C-alpha positions as CSV (number, residue, x, y, z in Angstrom):
1,M,185.6,32.6,44.4
2,E,181.9,31.8,44.5
3,T,182.7,28.0,44.3
4,R,185.1,28.4,47.3
5,Q,182.4,30.4,49.2
6,T,179.8,27.7,48.6
7,Q,182.2,25.0,49.7
8,N,183.1,27.0,52.8
9,L,179.5,27.6,53.7
10,V,178.7,23.9,53.7
11,I,181.6,23.3,56.1
12,V,180.8,26.4,58.3
13,S,177.1,25.6,58.4
14,D,177.8,22.1,59.5
15,I,180.1,23.4,62.3
16,L,177.6,26.1,63.5
17,D,174.6,23.7,63.4
18,S,176.5,21.0,65.3
19,Y,178.5,23.0,67.8
20,G,177.2,26.6,67.9
21,W,179.5,29.5,67.4
22,L,183.0,28.6,68.4
23,G,185.2,31.3,69.9
24,R,189.0,31.9,69.8
25,E,189.4,30.0,73.1
26,E,188.0,26.9,71.5
27,V,189.4,27.0,68.0
28,G,191.7,30.0,67.7
29,Q,191.2,33.4,66.2
30,T,191.9,32.3,62.6
31,V,189.0,29.8,62.7
32,T,186.7,32.2,64.5
33,N,187.4,34.8,61.8
34,A,186.7,32.2,59.1
35,L,183.4,31.4,60.6
36,F,182.4,35.1,60.6
37,L,183.7,35.9,57.2
38,T,181.9,33.0,55.6
39,I,178.6,34.1,57.1
40,Q,179.4,37.7,56.3
41,H,179.8,36.9,52.6
42,S,176.8,34.6,52.4
43,D,173.3,35.2,51.1
44,L,170.8,37.1,53.2
45,K,168.8,33.9,54.1
46,T,172.0,32.4,55.7
47,Q,172.9,35.6,57.4
48,I,169.4,35.8,59.0
49,K,169.7,32.2,60.2
50,Y,173.1,32.7,61.9
51,L,172.8,36.3,63.2
52,P,171.1,35.2,66.5
53,L,173.9,32.6,67.0
54,L,176.5,35.3,66.5
55,Q,174.7,37.7,68.8
56,K,174.7,35.0,71.5
57,A,178.4,34.4,70.9
58,V,179.1,38.1,71.7
59,L,177.2,37.8,75.0
60,E,179.4,34.7,75.8
61,E,182.5,36.5,74.7
62,K,183.2,34.1,71.8
63,A,182.8,36.8,69.2
64,N,183.3,40.6,68.8
65,A,180.4,43.1,69.0
66,S,181.9,44.6,65.8
67,D,181.2,41.3,64.0
68,V,177.5,41.6,64.8
69,A,177.5,45.3,63.7
70,M,179.2,44.5,60.4
71,L,176.8,41.6,59.7
72,E,173.8,43.7,60.6
73,D,175.0,46.5,58.2
74,K,175.7,44.0,55.4
75,M,172.1,42.7,55.9
76,A,170.8,46.2,55.8
77,V,172.3,46.8,52.4
78,K,170.8,43.6,51.1
79,K,167.4,44.6,52.6
80,G,167.6,48.1,50.9
81,I,167.6,49.9,54.2
82,K,170.0,52.2,56.0
83,Q,172.8,50.7,58.0
84,K,173.6,51.6,61.6
85,Y,177.4,51.5,61.9
86,G,178.6,52.6,58.5
87,S,180.7,49.5,57.9
88,Q,179.5,48.7,54.4
89,L,180.9,50.5,51.3
90,P,179.5,48.8,48.2
91,P,180.1,50.3,44.8
92,H,177.9,53.4,44.1
93,P,175.0,52.1,41.9
94,I,175.7,54.7,39.2
95,I,179.4,55.5,39.2
96,G,180.7,52.2,40.7
97,K,183.2,53.6,43.2
98,P,183.0,52.5,46.8
99,M,180.7,54.7,48.9
100,V,179.4,54.4,52.4
101,W,176.0,52.9,52.2
102,P,173.4,55.3,53.8
103,I,173.5,55.4,57.6
104,D,170.5,55.7,59.9
105,N,172.0,58.5,61.9
106,P,175.4,59.7,60.5
107,N,175.6,62.4,63.2
108,V,176.1,59.8,66.0
109,V,177.7,57.0,64.0
110,D,181.1,57.5,65.5
111,D,179.7,57.2,69.1
112,L,178.0,53.9,68.1
113,R,181.2,52.6,66.5
114,L,183.3,53.5,69.5
115,K,181.0,51.4,71.8
116,I,181.6,48.3,69.7
117,G,185.3,48.7,68.9
118,L,185.2,50.0,65.4
119,P,187.4,53.0,64.4
120,P,185.9,56.4,63.6
121,M,184.3,56.9,60.2
122,N,187.0,59.2,58.9
123,E,189.8,56.7,59.7
124,Y,187.7,53.7,58.5
125,V,186.8,55.1,55.1
126,S,190.3,56.5,54.5
127,W,191.3,52.9,53.8
128,W,189.2,53.2,50.6
129,G,190.5,56.7,49.8
130,I,187.2,58.2,50.9
131,K,186.9,61.4,53.0
132,W,184.1,61.2,55.6
133,D,181.8,64.2,55.4
134,V,178.3,63.9,57.1
135,K,176.8,66.7,54.8
136,Q,178.0,64.9,51.7
137,H,176.8,61.6,53.1
138,L,173.3,63.0,53.6
139,E,173.3,64.4,50.1
140,Y,174.3,61.0,48.7
141,T,171.6,59.3,50.8
142,S,169.0,61.7,49.4
143,E,170.2,61.0,45.8
144,L,169.8,57.2,46.3
145,E,166.4,57.7,47.8
146,E,165.2,60.1,45.1
147,K,166.4,57.8,42.3
148,E,164.9,54.8,44.1
149,L,168.3,53.1,44.3
150,M,168.2,52.0,47.9
151,D,167.1,48.6,46.6
152,F,170.0,48.3,44.2
153,Y,171.6,45.5,46.2
154,L,168.3,44.1,47.4
155,E,168.2,40.4,48.1
156,K,165.0,38.5,48.7
157,E,164.7,36.9,52.1
158,E,162.9,33.8,50.7
């Protein structure tokens, strides 16, 4: 899978560097999704490079605001900081089961998600068999901070 991702990134980078972000009107939804997913699953340096291009594409209605949110959240995990929209569920650093990565403000996350077209947290996390509970999330966040595990997925920006 890593080999395929590397190959895809070469192609996608060439497209984005040459033409900018291409929307569904230009290349269809499947290609637009492929562009996003390739960047979403790339290293932090690549994500930082293409985030502004994706943000511009949202303003031009060539991409979804939820794509920016998910990329920003993915980058937050790699930076060892709290995410904003609760879209990232990496394996718990100790027990290995998917868990919602700490969220900046879990009390208002559903309002933020609604504004950008993401489903509410309880619906979203149910796809992974997780029950959304703000109190439990705050306890989990405290545990990660106390055990200094916020940098478990840290990736250097180089």
